[in-house]
C-alpha positions, 0 to 999 in steps of 0.5 A, a space after each residue: 501525529 505523535 511526537 517523541 523526544 529522543 534523548 542521549 544521542 551520542 556524537 557519532 549517531 547525530 553526525 551519521 544522521 545528519 550525513 544520511 539526511 543531507 545525502 538524501 535531501 531529506 530532513 533529520 526527522 524524515 531521515 529517522 522516520 524512514 530509518 525507523 519504519 525500515 528497522 521495524 519492517 513497516 515498509 516490506 514489499 507486498 506479499 504479491 505484485 500489483 499490476 496496472 496493465 489493465 488500468 486502461 479498461 476500467 470504466 470502459 463499459 457501456 450501459 449496454 455492456 453492464 446490462 448484457 453482463 449482469 443478464 449472463 450472471 443471473 443464474 449464479 445468484 440462484 440457489 438449488 436447494 436440492 444441493 444443500 440438503 
């Protein structure tokens, strides 16, 4: 991690930073980092929502399920040369 020294902080800015840090329970350093990330728009929302409603299904296939699925997909890996002329 890089370190940056900021000089010339006026009393009003210092007081506001300290108050904000105390209110959130964060250190002044963490408060400044959060404010910088927000100001630089580095904490934007994701362009699409993230869903977790099917997470419980992950990793639930048996070996037989996998073999059956792969067998059903075999035709998709073949290229029809006549279509690509």
